[in-house]
C-alpha positions as CSV (number, residue, x, y, z in Angstrom):
1,M,6.4,0.5,4.7
2,S,2.9,-0.8,5.7
3,S,1.6,-4.0,4.4
4,M,-0.7,-2.2,2.5
5,Q,1.9,-0.7,0.1
6,R,3.8,-3.7,-0.9
7,T,3.8,-2.8,-4.6
8,V,6.5,-4.0,-7.2
9,E,9.0,-1.5,-7.9
10,G,11.1,-1.7,-10.6
11,D,10.8,-4.6,-12.9
12,V,11.9,-7.2,-10.2
13,L,11.3,-7.6,-6.7
14,L,13.4,-10.2,-4.7
15,H,12.2,-11.3,-1.2
16,H,14.4,-13.5,1.2
17,L,11.5,-15.5,2.9
18,T,13.7,-16.1,6.2
19,H,14.1,-12.7,6.6
20,D,10.2,-12.0,6.0
21,E,9.4,-14.7,8.5
22,S,11.0,-12.7,11.3
23,T,8.9,-9.6,10.6
24,L,5.8,-11.4,11.6
25,D,4.3,-10.2,14.7
26,D,5.4,-12.8,17.3
27,D,3.0,-11.2,20.2
28,L,0.1,-11.1,17.6
29,L,0.8,-14.5,17.3
30,T,0.7,-15.7,21.1
31,R,-2.7,-13.6,21.4
32,S,-4.8,-14.4,18.8
33,G,-3.2,-17.9,17.2
34,R,-2.2,-16.1,14.0
35,T,-0.3,-13.2,12.2
36,A,0.3,-12.4,8.8
37,R,2.5,-10.3,6.7
38,T,1.6,-8.9,3.0
39,L,4.8,-9.0,1.0
40,V,3.3,-8.1,-2.1
41,K,0.0,-6.0,-3.2
42,E,0.5,-5.5,-6.9
43,G,-2.7,-5.4,-9.0
44,P,-4.7,-8.7,-8.6
45,L,-1.6,-10.5,-7.1
46,R,-1.2,-11.0,-3.7
47,L,1.6,-12.7,-1.5
48,T,1.3,-12.9,2.3
49,M,3.4,-14.7,4.7
50,L,1.1,-16.1,7.4
51,A,1.8,-17.9,11.0
52,L,-0.7,-20.1,12.8
53,A,0.4,-20.8,16.3
54,P,0.3,-24.1,18.2
55,G,-3.7,-25.1,18.3
56,G,-4.1,-21.9,15.6
57,D,-6.9,-22.1,13.0
58,L,-8.3,-20.2,10.1
59,P,-12.1,-20.0,10.0
60,E,-13.8,-21.1,7.2
61,H,-13.6,-18.4,4.1
62,S,-13.2,-18.4,0.4
63,T,-11.5,-16.1,-2.1
64,D,-12.7,-14.5,-5.6
65,G,-9.5,-15.9,-7.2
66,P,-7.4,-19.0,-7.1
67,V,-5.2,-19.5,-4.4
68,S,-1.9,-21.2,-3.5
69,I,-0.8,-22.4,0.0
70,H,3.2,-23.4,0.3
71,I,4.0,-24.9,3.5
72,L,7.2,-22.9,4.6
73,K,7.5,-24.7,8.1
74,G,5.9,-27.0,10.3
75,S,2.3,-28.6,9.6
76,V,-1.1,-27.8,9.1
77,V,-4.3,-29.0,8.0
78,F,-6.4,-27.8,5.5
79,H,-10.5,-28.7,4.8
80,A,-11.9,-27.9,1.6
81,L,-15.0,-29.6,0.0
82,G,-15.1,-31.9,2.8
83,I,-12.0,-33.3,2.3
84,E,-9.1,-32.7,4.9
85,Y,-5.4,-32.0,3.4
86,A,-2.7,-32.5,5.8
87,L,0.2,-30.5,4.7
88,A,3.8,-30.2,6.0
89,T,7.0,-28.0,5.2
90,N,7.2,-27.6,1.2
91,D,3.8,-29.2,0.2
92,I,1.6,-26.8,-1.8
93,L,-1.9,-26.8,-1.8
94,V,-4.0,-25.0,-4.6
95,L,-7.8,-23.8,-4.5
96,A,-9.8,-22.9,-7.4
97,P,-11.6,-19.5,-7.1
98,G,-14.6,-19.8,-4.6
99,V,-13.7,-22.7,-3.0
100,R,-14.8,-22.3,0.7
101,H,-11.7,-23.4,3.1
102,S,-10.4,-23.6,6.4
103,A,-7.1,-24.5,8.3
104,R,-5.8,-25.5,11.7
105,S,-2.4,-26.2,13.1
106,A,-2.1,-28.6,15.9
107,Q,2.0,-27.9,16.1
108,G,2.1,-24.4,14.3
109,C,3.2,-23.5,10.9
110,T,4.4,-20.8,8.6
111,F,2.6,-20.6,5.0
112,L,3.3,-18.5,1.7
113,L,-0.2,-17.4,0.8
114,T,-0.6,-16.5,-2.9
115,V,-3.8,-15.3,-4.1
116,V,-4.9,-13.8,-7.6
117,H,-8.1,-11.5,-7.0
118,T,-10.2,-11.3,-9.5
119,P,-12.7,-8.5,-10.7
120,S,-16.7,-8.9,-9.4
121,A,-19.3,-8.6,-11.6
122,G,-19.7,-4.7,-12.1
123,S,-16.2,-3.9,-10.8
124,P,-13.4,-2.6,-12.8
125,A,-10.6,-4.8,-13.4
126,P,-7.5,-3.7,-11.0
127,A,-5.0,-1.0,-12.8
128,M,-1.6,-2.8,-13.7
């Protein structure tokens, strides 16, 4: 199933993150320093597993909804609002909507990103 069609089918969706991690693209991780796999894309909810290679980074960006970052393996430093947040396995960072942030991992890491997209002004709300 493509990353763009990862909806909740039925009332419950179960993921085993150790299995999901094995679906990350190792070649892309080596070439670009990062890779990602969308696990759920349902209405406003997005769950994405991301991996950064040693020295890999995410350029500064923001989202229109709240974000949580749950470190599954390794370590990473997120930058937000002029502050560095050093995160390691089992740490969770939550950012409010619109907070610009970036990340860099010296040793490499894997994390679960959860984003709740909110409709922009003039846009219809996502169908549930």
